[in-house]
N, C-alpha and C positions, 0 to 999 in steps of 0.2 A: 474523550471519544476515541475509538481505535478505528482507523480507515484501513482495513487490511487489505493488502494487495492493491490499493487505489491507484498506483502508477500506472497500471495495465490500462484500465478504462481511460484514463487521462491521456496517455500516450496514443492510444488507438482512436481518440477522438470520440469516444462513446460518452464521456463527460466532458463538458466545455471547461477548460483549464481557468479562464478567466471568472466564470461563475464559481467554480470551487474555491479560488483564491478569494473572492469577495465573500462568500458565504464564511469561510474560516476566519477571514479577517473581522467580519461582523458579529462573530459568535460572543456570547456572554464572557466577561472577564474570567469567571470561575471555571470555565470550560477548558480543559486542557486537550489538544489534539495530537495524537500520535498517527503518522502514515507509514505503511510498509510498502515494500516492492522495489524492484530494480528500475534504475534510470529515473529517479524523481526529477521532475522539471525543476528548476532552480526557483521558478515562482513559488512552487509549493514547499520547498525547502525553507524559503525566506519567511512563510507565515506559519507554518507548523511549529509546535513545540519540540516534538521528536520526529525524526526520520530515520527509519532503518532499512537496511538491505542484509538479507542473510544469504550467506554462500552455502552451498552444499558441502559437506564434509564426507558423507556416506548415504547412499540412498539405495534401499530394498530393489528398486527396478534393475539396478546394475548387475544385481545377482539373480536376475530372472524371476524375482518375486512379483508377482502381478498385484495391482491395486486391490485393497480390501475394503469393503463397505464398512463404515463406521470409521475407518482410520485415514483412508486417502479420499473418500468422497461420502 
């Protein structure tokens, strides 16, 4: 299961961290959990199988290119 950008709602308090950790901990053994996003709480890192944080190398916005439907949203 991929929880893409889950760190933001966790850090902003929109998802209760204890509930998320308990849910991940209680998942079926065959389910692999991948979490993405910046500043992952340690409790999430401890229970997820994979946690990634990707940094920007180049972004179109910096060249003045506006967000495009179907690409950025």
